[in-house]
C-alpha positions in Angstrom: 20.9 -6.4 13.8 19.4 -4.2 15.8 20.6 -3.1 19.3 19.5 -1.3 22.4 22.5 1.4 22.5 21.8 2.6 18.9 18.5 3.2 19.4 19.0 5.0 22.5 21.8 6.8 20.4 19.4 8.3 17.6 16.3 9.1 19.8 18.4 11.4 22.5 19.9 13.5 19.3 16.4 14.1 18.2 15.3 16.1 21.3 14.8 19.4 21.2 16.4 20.3 24.8 13.7 23.5 25.5 11.1 21.1 25.2 12.2 19.4 28.5 13.6 22.2 30.1 16.8 22.8 28.9 18.2 26.4 28.3 20.3 26.7 25.1 22.6 28.9 23.1 24.6 29.6 20.1 27.4 28.0 22.6 25.4 24.1 22.1 27.3 22.0 19.6 25.3 18.8 20.7 22.1 17.4 18.4 19.9 17.1 20.6 20.3 16.3 24.8 24.0 15.0 26.0 24.4 12.1 27.9 24.2 13.4 31.2 20.8 15.3 30.4 19.3 12.0 29.4 20.5 10.6 33.1 19.6 13.3 35.1 16.1 13.8 33.8 15.8 9.9 33.5 16.7 9.6 37.6 19.6 7.7 36.7 23.8 8.2 36.8 26.0 8.9 34.3 28.1 6.3 34.1 24.8 4.0 33.9 23.6 5.8 31.5 26.8 5.5 29.6 27.0 2.2 29.7 23.7 2.0 27.7 24.8 3.8 24.8 28.1 1.9 24.8 26.1 -1.7 25.2 28.0 -2.3 28.2 24.7 -2.7 30.3 21.9 -4.2 28.6 19.1 -5.1 30.9 17.6 -1.8 32.1 14.6 -2.0 34.6 11.4 -1.9 33.3 11.6 1.5 35.3 14.4 2.4 33.9 13.0 2.0 30.2 10.2 3.9 31.1 11.3 6.9 32.7 13.8 6.9 29.0 10.9 6.2 26.7 9.2 9.2 28.5 12.2 11.6 28.7 12.9 10.9 25.0 9.3 11.7 23.9 8.7 8.3 22.5 5.6 7.3 21.2 4.2 3.9 22.0 5.1 1.6 18.6 8.5 3.1 19.9 7.9 2.5 23.5 7.4 -1.1 22.9 10.4 -1.4 20.4 12.7 -0.2 23.3 10.9 -2.4 26.1 11.5 -5.4 23.3 15.4 -4.0 23.0 15.8 -4.0 26.4 14.4 -7.7 27.1 16.8 -9.0 24.0 19.7 -10.2 26.1 17.1 -12.5 28.6 14.7 -14.1 25.3 14.9 -14.3 22.5 12.5 -14.9 20.1 12.1 -17.6 17.2 11.4 -16.8 13.9 8.2 -18.4 12.5 7.9 -20.4 9.9 6.1 -18.4 7.9 3.4 -21.2 7.0 0.8 -20.2 5.7 -2.9 -22.6 6.9 -5.0 -23.7 4.6 -8.1 -21.9 6.4 -6.2 -18.8 5.7 -6.1 -18.9 2.0 -9.8 -19.9 1.9 -10.5 -16.6 3.9 -8.2 -14.9 1.2 -10.6 -16.3 -2.0 -13.2 -14.9 -0.1 -12.5 -11.2 -0.5 -12.9 -10.6 -4.5 -13.8 -6.9 -4.6 -10.2 -5.7 -3.1 -7.1 -6.6 -3.6 -6.0 -8.5 -0.2 -2.5 -10.6 0.4 -0.9 -12.2 3.7 2.6 -10.9 4.0 5.2 -11.9 6.9 7.7 -10.1 8.5 10.3 -10.3 5.9 7.7 -8.2 3.5 7.3 -11.7 1.5 3.9 -12.1 -0.2 3.0 -15.6 1.5 -0.9 -15.2 -1.2 -2.8 -12.8 -2.6 -6.4 -12.9 -3.8 -7.2 -12.6 -7.8 -7.4 -8.6 -7.7 -4.2 -8.3 -5.8 -2.3 -10.0 -8.2 -3.8 -8.3 -10.7 -2.5 -5.0 -9.0 0.8 -5.8 -9.3 0.8 -7.4 -12.3 3.0 -9.9 -12.0 3.1 -13.9 -9.7 3.0 -12.7 -5.9 4.6 -15.7 -5.0 8.4 -14.7 -4.5 7.7 -11.1 -4.4 9.2 -9.4 -1.4 7.6 -5.8 -1.3 10.6 -4.2 0.3 12.9 -5.4 -2.7 9.8 -4.1 -4.9 10.1 -0.6 -3.9 13.4 -0.2 -3.1 15.1 -2.1 -5.9 13.2 -2.5 -8.4 13.3 0.8 -10.1 11.5 -0.4 -13.5 8.4 -1.6 -10.7 8.6 2.1 -8.6 6.3 3.9 -10.7 3.1 1.9 -9.1 4.0 3.6 -5.7 2.0 7.1 -6.1 4.0 8.0 -2.8 7.0 6.4 -3.2 8.9 7.8 -1.0 6.2 7.6 2.2 6.3 3.9 1.0 9.9 3.7 1.9 9.3 5.3 5.3 6.9 2.5 6.2 9.1 -0.3 4.9 12.1 0.6 7.0 9.9 0.9 10.2 8.7 -2.3 9.3 11.9 -3.6 9.1 13.5 -1.9 12.1 10.2 -3.1 14.3 11.0 -7.0 12.8 14.8 -6.5 13.6 13.9 -6.0 17.5 11.8 -8.8 17.6 13.7 -11.2 15.8 17.5 -10.6 15.8 18.7 -14.0 15.1 16.8 -14.1 12.2 19.3 -15.1 9.3 17.1 -14.2 6.1 15.8 -10.8 7.7 19.3 -9.9 8.4 20.3 -10.7 4.5 17.4 -9.0 3.4 18.2 -5.9 5.0 21.6 -6.2 4.2 21.1 -6.4 0.6 18.8 -3.2 0.7 21.5 -1.7 2.0 23.9 -2.6 -0.5 21.5 -1.4 -3.0 20.0 1.4 -2.1 21.2 4.4 -0.7 17.9 6.1 0.1 17.4 2.6 2.8 20.8 3.0 4.2 19.9 6.5 5.2 16.8 5.9 6.1 17.9 2.9 8.3 20.7 4.7 10.0 18.3 6.9 11.7 16.4 3.9 13.4 12.5 5.2 12.9 10.7 2.5 13.7 6.7 2.3 12.4 4.2 0.0 13.1 1.3 1.0 10.3 -2.5 -0.6 10.8 -4.3 1.4 8.3 -4.0 4.0 6.2 -4.3 5.5 2.5 -2.1 3.4 0.1 -2.4 4.9 -3.7 -1.4 3.4 -6.6 -0.7 4.2 -10.1 -1.4 1.5 -12.3 -0.8 1.3 -15.9 -3.9 0.1 -17.2 -6.4 1.9 -14.5 -4.7 4.9 -13.9 -4.4 5.9 -10.4 -6.2 4.0 -7.5 -6.4 5.4 -4.1 -7.2 2.7 -1.4 -8.0 1.9 1.8 -5.3 -0.2 3.9 -5.8 -2.8 6.8 -3.3 -4.8 8.2 -5.2 -7.6 10.2 -2.2 -9.0 12.5 -2.9 -12.8 12.9 -3.6 -14.2 16.0 -1.2 -17.4 16.3 2.0 -16.0 16.2 3.3 -16.5 12.9 4.1 -12.7 12.4 1.9 -12.9 9.4 -0.6 -10.1 8.3 -4.0 -10.1 5.9 -3.5 -6.8 4.4 -6.9 -5.9 2.8 -6.8 -2.7 0.3 -10.3 -1.0 -0.3 -11.7 1.5 -2.4 -14.5 4.1 -1.0 -17.9 3.4 -2.5 -18.4 5.0 -5.3 -15.2 7.0 -5.9 -12.8 6.5 -8.5 -10.8 3.7 -7.1 -13.8 1.7 -7.3 -14.8 2.3 -10.6 -10.5 1.5 -11.4 -10.7 -1.8 -9.1 -13.8 -2.8 -11.1 -12.5 -2.1 -14.8 -9.3 -3.8 -13.4 -11.0 -6.9 -12.3 -13.0 -6.8 -15.7 -9.4 -6.4 -17.5 -8.0 -9.6 -16.3 -11.3 -11.4 -17.0 -11.2 -10.1 -20.5 -6.9 -11.4 -20.6 -8.0 -14.4 -20.0 -6.5 -14.5 -16.3 -10.1 -15.0 -15.0 -8.3 -17.2 -12.0 -4.4 -16.7 -11.6 -2.6 -19.1 -9.2 -1.3 -16.4 -6.5 -1.3 -19.2 -3.8 2.6 -19.3 -2.3 3.6 -22.7 -1.0 3.5 -23.2 2.6 7.5 -23.2 3.9 8.3 -25.4 6.5 
């Protein structure tokens, strides 16, 4: 699903030669750096770097990876991703089971004033609290947010910043593919998205990775209008690849009023406690 050679090629193509001290002129036809330029700046032979980009040298040392990351101008997330890809042939991580512990469900139910949900590396929603169910307006078990964003055209209007959301989804799935390259469910999901969305295909080809831990998330809810929320992602410390996502509103903000109204509408409609916990998967 993801490989060291492809990632190196896409990162090389985006480096401005002038930034690394290489003069350019109108005769230059290569986008980004040439292979020999990356090799020279990284302190490796041209032949070795060419073999890396051709997939014939698959286990560079940490020192070589660090040098490549420096030359290619990688940020911390991309640097970690590059190291992970370089280690793939040595150690393949087993995909987590996706089992949600009962204790986590109790914690989820304690969050009452903000939408909160538990998501795995496939972007499947495994569980959610009452307000999360009301925000999405549908049962959460079985919801995959990647499909929801890219393939369900009728639901696209829920995301006020749809284009940014698509970048986040592809960046997340790229990271997941690097961590779990032999996960068949993940491979199937990526294939489904590529078949069904031209935008996904274009973004996937860029090989960008993102690790979003917090930030603005805006929803345009059909009943209460625009909800400008703050998303915090909490990685669970049991190596399950699950995250707890909490969407909070600033005190005294229109979004806080909107969430309060949404909660009240849910109660008025007789949906005081919809069942939103997914069954644990083995």
